[in-house]
C-alpha positions in Angstrom: -0.4 0.1 0.3 1.3 3.9 -0.6 1.6 6.2 1.9 0.8 9.8 1.2 2.3 12.6 3.7 3.0 16.7 3.7 2.5 19.7 5.3 0.5 22.6 5.5 0.4 25.7 7.5 -2.9 26.7 9.4 -4.1 30.1 8.3 -7.3 29.9 10.0 -7.1 32.5 12.5 -8.3 30.8 15.6 -5.9 27.8 14.9 -7.5 24.6 15.4 -10.3 25.2 17.4 -13.8 23.3 17.4 -15.5 23.9 14.4 -12.3 23.1 12.4 -11.4 19.9 14.3 -15.1 18.6 13.6 -14.8 19.7 10.0 -11.6 17.6 9.4 -12.5 14.3 11.3 -15.6 14.1 10.0 -14.2 14.6 6.6 -11.4 11.8 7.5 -13.8 9.8 8.9 -15.3 9.5 5.2 -12.9 7.3 4.0 -13.4 4.4 5.7 -11.0 2.6 3.8 -7.6 5.2 4.6 -5.7 5.5 7.8 -5.5 9.7 8.5 -3.2 10.5 10.7 -1.9 14.5 11.5 0.4 15.8 13.8 2.0 19.4 14.6 5.3 18.0 14.5 7.1 15.4 11.6 8.4 13.0 14.5 5.0 13.4 15.8 3.2 12.0 17.9 0.6 11.5 15.7 -3.1 11.5 16.1 -5.9 9.7 14.8 -7.7 12.3 12.7 -11.2 10.6 12.6 -10.7 11.6 16.9 -12.6 15.1 17.3 -11.5 14.6 21.1 -7.7 13.6 20.1 -8.0 16.6 17.2 -8.9 19.5 19.3 -6.5 18.4 22.2 -3.5 19.7 19.9 -4.7 23.0 20.4 -2.7 24.2 16.7 -2.9 27.8 16.5 -2.8 29.8 13.4 0.9 29.6 11.7 1.6 26.2 12.9 2.2 23.4 10.2 0.3 20.3 10.5 1.5 17.6 8.8 -0.8 15.2 7.3 -0.1 11.3 6.6 -2.7 8.9 5.5 -2.4 4.9 4.1 -5.1 2.3 2.7 -7.0 1.8 -0.2 -8.3 5.4 0.3 -4.8 7.2 1.3 -4.7 9.4 -2.4 -8.0 10.8 -1.8 -8.3 11.5 2.3 -4.5 13.2 1.8 -5.5 15.7 -0.9 -9.2 16.0 0.7 -7.5 16.8 3.8 -5.1 19.4 2.9 -7.2 21.3 0.2 -9.4 21.5 3.5 -6.9 23.1 5.3 -5.7 25.0 2.9 -9.4 26.3 2.6 -9.3 27.5 6.3 -12.1 25.1 6.7 -14.6 26.5 4.7 -15.3 29.0 7.3 -15.6 32.0 4.8 -12.5 34.0 6.0 -11.4 36.3 2.4 -7.8 37.7 1.8 -7.8 41.1 2.1 -9.2 43.0 -0.5 -11.1 40.0 -2.1 -14.4 40.9 -3.6 -17.1 39.3 -1.4 -19.8 37.2 -4.2 -23.0 38.7 -4.7 
């Protein structure tokens, strides 16, 4: 089985707080055939991304690098989806300065 790993910066203004943690774990759980883990350091400790309690306990602040790794049959899809979610600020609607709002 192939594994996927990468790092993404948490840019959400309040970090990986309750709502983003729930979104991340819900998305991870949508890939039952993948083992997905996250960490704040490449050396670990690695946390089960499907456990909202463990993800929230990380208390990852804005600006911190989040390491994501996935293995299993759905690893590629899970990895790509989680990286994209973090890059989109967990879909919380934060806009870059000067960005035009859709009307």
